[in-house]
N, C-alpha and C positions, 0 to 999 in steps of 0.2 A: 184767386178769388181768395189764398192762404192771405198774401197779404194784405187786403181788401176789409178782410173782417178781424184783420190782428188775433189769428190764430198759430200762429207759428210757434209761441211760447210753449200750448197746452199740445201740439203735434211732436216739439222736444221732447217735452219731459217725458210722451208713450214711448217717444223712439228708444231712452234711454233705458227705461226701465227692462224695453224687450234688448236692446242691446247687452245689459247689465248680463241676465239671464245668457243669450248666447252667446257673449265672449267671453264668462268667465267659468271656471269647471267645474262638475259635479261637488265636488266640496265646500267649494266656496259660496255655492247656490244653496248648499243643506243648509248654512251654518248663518245664511241671511235672512236675521227676524222682520228687517221695515228697510223699505226702500225710497226716499224722498226727493222732490227736484223743492228748492223755496229759492226765489230769487238768484239763480243762476248758479246754485252751490247745490252737488250730490250729498245727500245724507244718507249713509249705511249703518244700517245695524248690523252688528258681529257678534253671533251668543259667544264663539270660541276665542279665548281670551289671545293665541299665541297666532291664532289665524289672522286677528285684532290688528296687533301688533303685527306683522309681515304685510299686510295689504295698507296699513299707517305709512309704513316706510314705501312703499309704491305708488301713492295716491298722485304725484307728478303724473308718472309713466302713463295711470289710469285714464287720467282726464284727457293728457292727450289725447290716445290712442279713443277714448269716446266721441271727442272732438274731431278726430282724422273719421272717422265712423258718419256723423250727423253729416260733414263735409263744411261746414263752419268752426269760428272759438265760440260755441255756446255755453260750455261751463268754465265758470270760473275759479273751482275750488271744488274737491273731493274732499270730506268730513267721515271721518270713517270713527263710530262709537261701540 
């Protein structure tokens, strides 16, 4: 039914937002001001400069972790702002 109504993208977007809050620690979640998925890219706004730099260095690892939890290669990039 998900495939017939082409809901896979919206379902994955919702799951990614839930996974972010489940997988990341409390410090990261508290400093996350916005989280969007647009065209298979995850945009994350972080309000702490030091944390932003740390997450920027681990973008590929974050992408792989989320894709693994989704069970498919959905995200092509993680953009930390």
